[in-house]
N, C-alpha and C positions, 0 to 999 in steps of 0.2 A: 929655819923656815917652818911655818905653821901648816897644819893639815887643812886649814881654811884658805890657804893660798890657791889661786887658780893653777891648773895644770900648766898653763902657759908660763907662769912665773917659775914653776918648778923645772920645766924642761928648757926654758928660754936660754940659759947659759950653754946648753949642749946642742941646741937645734935652732934653725933660723925660720921657724914656722911663721912668725909674724912679718918677717921681711918679705919682699915680693918673691913669689914662688919661682922656682927655676922652670925653664921651658920643659914641658912634658916630652917634647920630641928632641931635646938636647941642643936647640939653637942658642947661640950666645946672646942674641938680641931677640926678645919676644915681648911685645907690649900691645896695648890697645891700638897703637898707631901702626905697628908692623907685626900683626899676630901670625902665629903658625896656624895650621889647620885645626889644632886641638885647643887653642888658646881660650876661646870664649867659654867652652864647656868646662875646661880644666879650671879656669879662673873662678867660676861659680862654686865648684867643688872645693877648691883650695880655701875660699872664703868661709865655707861651711865648716871645714876642718879647723880653721883658725878660731872661729866663733865657739866651737865645741871646747877647745883647749882654754879659751879665754873665760868661758862661763861655767866650767866644770871644775870641781875641787876633788881632792882625794876622798873627802867625806861623802860627796855625792856618789862616787863610785862604790864606796863601801855600803852605803844605804841601798843602792840599787842591787848590789850583789845579795844582800840579806833579804830583800823583798822579791827576788826573782823566784819563779816556780822551781821547786826542788832544792831551794837553798836550805842550809842547815840552821 
């Protein structure tokens, strides 16, 4: 696997980030049709997390670490 692979490809075999997120409140069924009380807000956050892993590579993380204030 290359360092230019998205983080989603790297962690995909170990985590189910891209698949529909589990219910934040632990309900076995939680969807747009039958949402829990947290569903709408959690869905938006889960989509942002998925997009972060899809659009970020290890190189991106290394670059941002070196450009952060106080980086060596």
